[in-house]
N, C-alpha and C positions, 0 to 999 in steps of 0.2 A: 774650712771644708767649703768645695762649693756648691752653690743652689742655684733657686732660680721659684719661682713664688705659683701660687696657684690659686682659684677662687675665694679658698678662704683668707687671702692676707689682709687686708684690717684697713691701708692705706700704699700712700704714695712708696711714704717714712720707710716703713715696712720692706716693701720692693727695695728697693734703692737700697739698705743693707744688708739683705741676701744679697742682691747683681755686685754690691762690693767686696763678698767674701766670692767669685771669682778669681779673685789675684794672690791668696794667700798656696795655695797645693800648688799652684805654676812657679810659686817663690820658691817652695822644695825642689820642685823637678829639677830646676834651672843652677838652684844651689850647688843639686848632687852631681853636676857636671862638673864639676873644677872637681871632682872624687877620681883617680886614676881609674879608668873602668872595670877590671877588677876589683875597687873596690867602693862601686858606686849601688846604690838600692834601686835605681833606677833609670835607663839610659832615656834620655827625650832630648835632642837636641836643637828644637825647635822651639823650647820651653822662656828662652830669654825674651827671643822675637815678641812671644806674649804679653811682656811686664812694662808696662812704662821704662821711659829710658833712665830716670834717676834710686829707681830698682836692679835694674841690670848693672848701671854700676855701682849699685854699694853691695854688689857680689865680687868686686874683686876681690875689696884685702882680705887675706884669710879670717887676721880679725874682724873682719864685721861676718862673714859668717857664721864665724864661733859665735856669734851676738845673739843671731838671727839661731841659729836651734837653742842655746840656752833660753831666748825669750819664747818660742816656742812654746819647749815643754815645759816653761816653768808656770803656763794656761792649763797646761795640762802634761802629767809626764810620760814620756815617751812616743807624745800628737806627733812627731817629726820622723819618728818610725815608720810607726803608725800610718802614716798619706805617703807619703813615700813606697811604703810598704804597699798597699793597694791598690796603688794603681801599677805598681810590677806585677802585681799576680791578674787584673784585668788585663793588659796588655799580653801577658801569656795566653791569657781563653781565648784570647781575640785571636792571638796571632794561629792558637791550635781550632779553632774556631773555622778562619776564612782556609787554611794548608785542610783541614776536612770539606772543603766546598762553600762554606758558606756566604753567599750573593751580597748580601749588599752590609749595614753597621749603621745604626740609629740612633745618636748620641743627643740622651731623653736630659733639657736640662744646661748641653753642650761649655757654657759656659769659654776658658780658655786651651781648655783638651786640645791639644795634636794629636789623637789617636787615628782624624780619618788620610793628614798629610805623611803621619808617617808610617803604626801599624797597616791600615788601611789602605793604605795606594793604590789601590790596585781592587778594588769594587767600590759600587757606590753609598759615599756617605752621606747619609744626612744628619742635618747638626740640626738642632730641637730645639730654641731660646726664645729668650725673646727678643724683639724686632732688636733696643738701645746695647746688648750686651756684641749681639751679631753686628751688627755698623762698629762696632768697636774693634773689632777680632777683626772682620774682615780691612781696618784701615790696619791694623797690625802686619795685617801677612794675605797677602794677594793667594783667589783663593784658588790651590788645584781643583784640574779640571774632572775630578772624581767629587769633589764636594758638592751635595745642598746646601746651601742654608734655611732654614726653614722658621721661618721668623713666626712666633702664635700672641695670640691674647689669652695667654691663661683664663683668662676671669670668662672669656665670651665666645671661643672655641674650642671645635671639640676636637683632640687629637690624630683619632683614625683618619676621617675627614681630609685633615690638613694636608698632613701625610701624602696620601692619597692626591693628592691634587697638587703634589711636589712631588712626584714621580714614583714615587714607593709602594709597589704593589703589593697588594695585602697577600698573594700564594709567593716571597717570595721566602727562600729562609736567613732569618736576619739574624744578627748578635745586638742587641737590645743591653745600649750601657746607659744606667741608669745611677750616678757617681757622687754619693757628697750631695742626695738634695730630700732624700724622703724626711729626714727630720725637720726639713722647714715647711712639709705638709700636712694639710691635717688628717683625717683617717676618709673619711670621703672620697678625698683628690687620690692616696694613694689609692686606696679601691675604684678610682675611677678610669686610672691609673691598667693598673692590673686590667681589669673589666674590657678596655681597647688593646692592651696585647693578649690576650684570652683569645684575639681572630687570631694570632703570630702559627703561621707555614709549622705546620709537624719537623722534627727536628729545629727549629730555631734556636737560639742561644739568651741568655739575659744572667747580667755578671748586675747586682744594685750592692749597694751599703747601706745598711741602716743604725742607726745607734742605742742603745741598751736603755730598752725603757724603765729598768729599776737607777741610771744614773739623770731620765729626766724627769720620774719622780720622786728620786731624791734618798732614794731606799739605802744606796750606794754611790756612794758623791769618787768611785777610783782614783783616789790623792787629788781630785783637779774641781774644787767646790767653788773659788772665782772663776771657773770656765762656765759652769751650771751657773752659778748668779750673773754673768752675762747674760749670756746667752738666752737664760731661761725663765730666768725670773727677773733681769729686768731690760734687757730686749727682746724677751719670749718672741722668737723668730726659731727655735725649738719646741719643735709642738708631736712629733709623734717618735717612736720607740717601736721595738717587737722585743718580745725575749726571745734567747737563740731558738728556745723550743717549741716556739710556735711559727716558726715559719716554715716548715716544710705546711700543713696545714693550711695557712693561707692561699699561699703560691696550689697547694691541690684544687681551695674551691675555682681557679683558673687558669684548668687546664696545664698549671707548670708544677715538674719533681724534683724536688729540692736536692745533685748533682753533690752540692759540698757548700759547707761552709765554714771560713775561715777566719785568723784573731790573731794575738798576739801566739801562739804557741807558734802555729803553720809560719808563722811571718818570722820567727827570728832562728826557726829547722829551716828552711828556705834560702832564704835571703839575708838576713843581719850577720849569720853569723857564717856562712858560706861567703857573705864581703870581706871580712874580718872587723866590724864591723861590731861596736859594744853600744850599751842600755838598754833599759826596760822598752817594750813598746805598747802605747796605750791601749785598756780589755774597753774602751764607753765603743770604739765604733767596729763593725764586724764586715764582715764580703759575704755574698751569695752568688755562687754562682746553681745556673736553674735550667733546665730542656724540654723543651714544647716536647710534649705526650704526643 
């Protein structure tokens, strides 16, 4: 699950671990392209270009692709389907937003996301991340004219000011994408970002993911004790979670209205079964779509 780092990061080692998670979701997206179009969970013909050469080569043999699915789901049953479906869901919401007249997209913790190159190719795409991540991304694929990289030092710089300095106008109706990030942050950092987004133009949209709080605190393990031990207890890089019922109130505090919240049931009915695919969808992470009032 891709992420970025906030001012609560303990040290450079933690930052490196979090930055390293940007590859995993793109590997899943790239592997999905080997399925026939009607059986894919997500369409992203540029995902493979964001991978190191060795990983791209590893996707060619079918047995290795099957092994990757098995390895991913060993961490948490249904994790592969969950990540692929969340990407599809956000792509769908972004495409709808563009058709409805959204004027810009901002990717918060952009990682190796290719949406600005694909879905949002017609509008300005501001990609916010650490300079290191952005440099790697630029080396792997030339920047299209619509993409603006927004390097930020999350420890010292203000998100709103940095976006404005790179040409994003506060009054622009914007689609904000915050995918696979919030679990790596502290609660103050999550709230600081939402506080910045509280100044978004009316009609702006937000899609973000979160990890369930009961998984982080160990109340429910969702058949993924190994993943929790690694990310929560040993590496301590997953730090923030939410209860599904608390999301609407949190958003309302910052002027956003929850339009939809999705998880395994929606992913299965909208994407997995229509594609003729099988297997579970992990319930550990959920995705929220919101509209600025």
